[in-house]
C-alpha positions in Angstrom: -12.0 5.3 -0.1 -13.3 3.2 3.0 -15.3 0.7 2.0 -12.5 -1.9 1.9 -12.2 -2.1 5.9 -14.2 -3.0 8.8 -13.6 0.5 10.5 -15.1 3.6 9.4 -12.6 6.6 8.8 -9.9 6.4 6.3 -11.3 8.3 3.6 -10.5 11.2 5.4 -6.9 9.7 5.4 -6.0 11.7 2.2 -7.7 15.1 3.0 -5.5 14.3 7.1 -2.4 14.9 4.8 -3.2 17.4 2.7 -3.8 19.2 5.8 -0.3 18.0 7.2 1.0 19.6 4.2 2.6 16.8 2.0 1.9 18.6 -1.2 4.4 21.6 0.4 6.7 19.2 1.9 8.0 17.3 -1.3 8.1 21.1 -3.0 10.4 21.8 0.0 12.6 18.6 -1.3 12.5 20.2 -4.9 9.7 17.9 -6.3 7.0 20.0 -8.8 3.8 18.3 -7.3 0.6 18.3 -9.2 -2.4 17.6 -6.6 -5.1 15.9 -9.0 -7.9 15.4 -6.6 -9.8 12.8 -5.4 -11.8 9.7 -7.2 -15.2 10.6 -6.1 -16.5 7.3 -5.0 -20.3 6.5 -3.1 -20.5 5.8 0.7 -21.3 3.0 2.6 -25.2 4.6 3.3 -25.4 4.4 -0.8 -25.0 0.9 -1.3 -26.4 -2.4 -0.1 -23.5 -5.8 0.7 -24.7 -8.1 -2.2 -22.1 -10.6 -0.8 -20.5 -10.6 2.5 -17.6 -12.4 0.8 -16.7 -9.4 -0.8 -18.4 -6.2 0.6 -18.9 -3.4 -2.0 -17.2 -5.4 -4.8 -18.9 -3.3 -7.5 -18.0 -0.2 -6.4 -14.7 -1.1 -5.3 -13.9 -2.5 -8.6 -15.7 0.4 -10.7 -13.3 2.9 -7.7 -9.8 1.1 -8.1 -10.6 0.7 -12.1 -10.7 5.0 -12.7 -7.4 5.1 -10.4 -5.6 2.5 -12.8 -6.5 4.4 -15.6 -5.0 7.3 -13.8 -2.0 5.7 -12.4 -0.9 4.2 -15.5 -1.5 7.9 -18.0 0.4 9.5 -15.1 3.3 7.3 -15.4 3.2 7.2 -19.1 3.5 11.1 -19.0 6.6 10.7 -17.3 5.1 11.3 -14.1 5.6 9.8 -10.6 2.1 8.6 -9.1 1.8 9.4 -5.3 -1.7 7.7 -4.3 -2.9 8.5 -1.3 -5.7 6.9 1.1 -8.3 5.5 2.2 -8.1 1.5 2.5 -5.7 -0.6 1.5 -8.2 -2.1 -1.7 -7.3 1.0 -3.5 -3.9 -0.6 -4.0 -5.7 -3.1 -7.0 -5.8 -0.3 -8.7 -2.2 1.3 -8.0 -0.7 -1.6 -8.4 -2.5 -2.4 -11.9 -1.9 0.7 -13.1 1.7 0.7 -12.6 1.9 -3.2 -14.1 0.0 -1.4 -16.8 2.5 0.8 -17.8 5.6 -1.6 -16.9 3.7 -4.2 -19.6 3.6 -1.8 -22.5 7.0 -1.3 -21.9 8.0 -4.9 -21.3 9.4 -4.4 -18.0 9.0 -6.5 -14.8 7.3 -4.8 -11.8 8.1 -5.3 -8.4 6.4 -4.7 -4.9 7.6 -3.6 -1.6 5.0 -3.9 0.9 5.2 -2.4 3.7 2.3 -3.6 6.0 1.6 -5.7 9.6 -0.5 -7.8 7.7 -0.4 -9.9 4.2 -3.4 -8.7 2.5 -3.5 -11.9 0.6 -6.7 -12.9 2.0 -9.3 -14.8 -0.5 -13.0 -14.8 -0.2 -12.6 -18.0 0.6 -9.8 -17.6 3.6 -11.2 -14.2 4.9 -13.1 -14.3 7.9 -14.7 -11.1 7.3 -15.0 -10.1 3.9 -13.7 -7.1 4.2 -11.6 -6.5 0.3 -8.7 -4.3 1.9 -7.5 -7.7 3.1 -7.3 -9.0 -0.5 -5.5 -6.9 -2.6 -2.2 -8.3 -2.8 -3.9 -11.8 -3.5 -5.5 -9.5 -6.4 -2.1 -8.6 -8.1 -0.2 -11.9 -7.3 -3.8 -13.4 -9.5 -5.8 -14.6 -6.7 -9.2 -14.0 -6.0 -12.6 -12.3 -7.4 -11.8 -12.1 -11.4 -14.0 -8.5 -11.3 -10.6 -7.2 -9.9 -8.0 -9.3 -11.0 -9.0 -7.5 -14.3 -8.7 -4.4 -13.7 -6.2 -2.7 -16.1 -6.2 -5.7 -18.1 -6.4 -9.6 -18.1 -3.3 -10.3 -16.7 -1.0 -11.5 -13.5 0.0 -7.8 -12.3 3.1 -9.1 -10.4 5.1 -12.3 -9.8 4.6 -13.2 -6.0 8.1 -13.6 -5.8 8.6 -10.2 -6.2 7.0 -9.2 -3.6 8.7 -8.8 -0.4 6.3 -7.8 2.5 7.9 -6.4 5.5 6.6 -5.4 8.9 4.4 -8.7 9.4 2.9 -9.7 12.8 -0.9 -10.3 12.2 -2.1 -12.8 9.8 -4.8 -14.9 9.1 -4.0 -18.5 8.9 -5.6 -19.1 5.6 -3.7 -16.5 4.1 -0.4 -17.5 5.8 -0.9 -20.6 3.8 -1.5 -18.8 0.8 1.7 -16.7 1.3 3.9 -19.6 1.8 2.0 -21.4 -0.9 3.0 -18.6 -3.6 6.4 -17.6 -2.6 6.2 -14.5 -1.5 9.6 -12.9 0.5 8.2 -12.6 3.9 10.0 -10.6 6.8 8.1 -10.6 10.0 8.2 -8.2 12.8 10.5 -10.7 14.7 13.2 -11.2 12.0 13.4 -7.3 12.7 14.0 -7.6 16.4 16.3 -10.7 16.2 18.5 -8.7 13.0 17.6 -4.9 13.2 16.0 -2.9 10.0 19.2 -2.4 8.2 19.9 -6.1 7.7 15.9 -7.1 7.0 15.8 -3.9 4.4 18.9 -4.8 2.2 17.5 -8.6 2.5 14.3 -7.8 1.3 15.3 -5.4 -1.5 17.9 -7.6 -2.8 15.2 -10.3 -2.9 13.2 -8.5 -5.7 15.4 -5.5 -6.9 18.0 -7.7 -9.3 14.3 -9.2 -10.6 12.7 -5.9 -11.7 12.7 -2.9 -13.8 9.9 -1.4 -12.2 9.5 -0.7 -7.7 6.4 0.2 -6.6 6.3 0.8 -2.8 2.7 0.3 -0.9 3.0 2.0 3.0 0.1 0.7 5.2 0.7 2.9 8.5 -0.3 0.1 10.5 3.2 -1.5 10.1 4.3 1.5 12.8 3.5 0.7 16.0 0.7 2.2 17.4 2.4 4.8 19.8 3.6 6.7 17.2 0.7 6.3 14.5 -2.6 5.4 17.1 -5.0 6.5 14.2 -4.9 3.8 11.7 -7.4 1.4 10.0 -5.9 -1.6 12.1 -3.8 -0.9 14.9 -1.9 -4.1 15.8 1.0 -3.1 18.7 4.4 -4.1 18.4 5.3 -2.9 15.3 7.6 -0.3 13.9 9.2 2.7 16.1 10.0 5.6 14.5 13.4 5.4 13.7 13.2 2.0 12.0 10.3 3.6 10.1 12.4 6.1 8.4 15.3 4.3 8.2 13.3 1.9 6.2 12.2 4.9 4.0 15.7 6.3 3.6 16.6 2.9 2.3 14.1 2.9 -0.1 15.3 6.3 -1.3 18.6 5.6 -1.2 18.2 2.0 -3.7 17.4 4.9 -6.4 14.6 2.1 -7.6 11.3 3.2 -6.6 8.9 4.3 -9.3 5.2 4.9 -7.4 3.9 4.8 -4.4 0.9 4.9 -2.0 0.6 5.2 1.6 -2.9 4.1 3.0 -4.8 3.5 6.0 -4.4 7.1 7.6 -7.8 7.1 9.8 -8.3 10.6 11.8 -11.1 9.7 13.6 -9.5 7.6 15.6 -5.9 10.2 15.6 -4.7 12.2 18.4 -4.3 15.9 16.5 -3.3 14.8 13.6 -0.7 13.0 14.4 -0.7 10.0 12.6 -0.7 11.7 9.1 1.8 14.0 10.2 4.3 10.8 10.8 2.9 9.6 7.0 4.5 12.9 5.7 7.8 12.7 7.6 7.6 8.8 6.0 6.9 10.4 2.4 9.4 12.7 2.6 12.1 10.2 3.9 11.4 8.3 0.7 11.6 10.9 -1.4 15.1 11.7 -0.1 14.8 13.7 3.0 18.0 13.0 5.1 19.0 14.7 8.4 22.4 15.1 7.0 
């Protein structure tokens, strides 16, 4: 899906990751892999923008509702949902599906959000009206009711059980929202000062003791464009190659990850599928691949 984004092309991200061999790479690590295929979504050309503060809201709501059901059902069957995007608005569906599954079992959900951006805008604070800048706020109980009610009429995650890693580009309104609601924030400045290992340890400690399920939402724009040029919203000064892998390796070592999505791969502005290849490598690290 690219309906939540301002730049076209991320709807081809899942295909690029399949071409990069994501299924076979996970099978090589010993996992059984079922590719559930794509969710059919109307293109921008088939629709009109009814509300410029919430662009393509009806179709995004429908699509993430379908996704939430599929994610919840897969977890009910004892599977691990790995969702490929697409712009980051799909996270409303993924997180809602995981939250629905957790709620039925009276379990608490935590979210590790790896992103250059906070994605904590509301229609009132968003300068663009692009919904890919709002999904984390929606999951924390802010924003349009149509999206908040996906997967059930309850708050999907307590903001205090959310940690964002790699922040370097925030809108003023979402900065205020993030601080107000107590989200655990770890910027690139903190990574520069203290190193990825210490920051990741702190981030994991801030939420893992409070939750039973951990969802990992990885936006490839958290990585510096030198390593991943083909992303939805590139911002210089991001994670380098080894920082990115160490982050994912530490997630694997925690043994707590119960669901994952990887988003914002944009083949149109990529170089020979470099970004999708890197995304697949990172998924491998999150699923336990090690150097030794």
